N, C-alpha and C positions, 0 to 999 in steps of 0.2 A: 504494500500500500504506500502511496506517495506521501511525502511529508505534508503537503498541502491538505490532503484529505484527512490525515491524522490531526492536523491543527484545527480543521473545521469541526471535528468531533468535540473539541474542547471549548469552542466558541458558543456563547449563549446568544441566540438570535433575539433581536428586539423588534417588536411590532411597532413600526414608526407611526402608524396611524393612531394606535392606542397611546403612545408616548405623547404625540401632539395633542390629543384630547386631554390628557392629564395636565400637560403644561398650560394649555389654554384655560383650564379650570382653576389654576392657582390664584390665590388672592395676591395683591401687591406685596403684602408682608411675606407671604410664602415664597413668592418669586425672588424677592430680595434676599431672603434667607438662603435659598438655593444658590443664588449667585455667590454669596459669601462662602458657602460650603464647597463650591467648585473652585473658588479662587484659593490656591494653596497658600499664598503669602498671607492673605487675610485670615484664613483659618489658623495658620501658625501663630499669628499675632494674638488672636482671641484665645487660643489654647495656652499660650505663654502667659497672658494676663490672668487666666483662670488659675494656672499653677501658682503664680505670684500671690494671688488672693488667698489661695489655700494655705500658702506658707506665711501669710501675714506680712507680705512685702509690699502691699498696696500703698498708694499715696492717698491720704484723706482728701476729700473733695475741697475742704476749706484751704488746702495747701496747693491747689492747682494753679 
């Protein structure tokens, strides 16, 4: 069996029509959240901020 066929066995197919329907149904907030989750740099920044918060390393709002 060729490598291309073996690779196809591991790929999950996506129904683009269904995906488009789901994306169109998202609220503005859900759409913006999805954008952040897909943006690796933004996601890392939020993740780092949450870690700092858990470690008590946050900056109080009155000192911003």
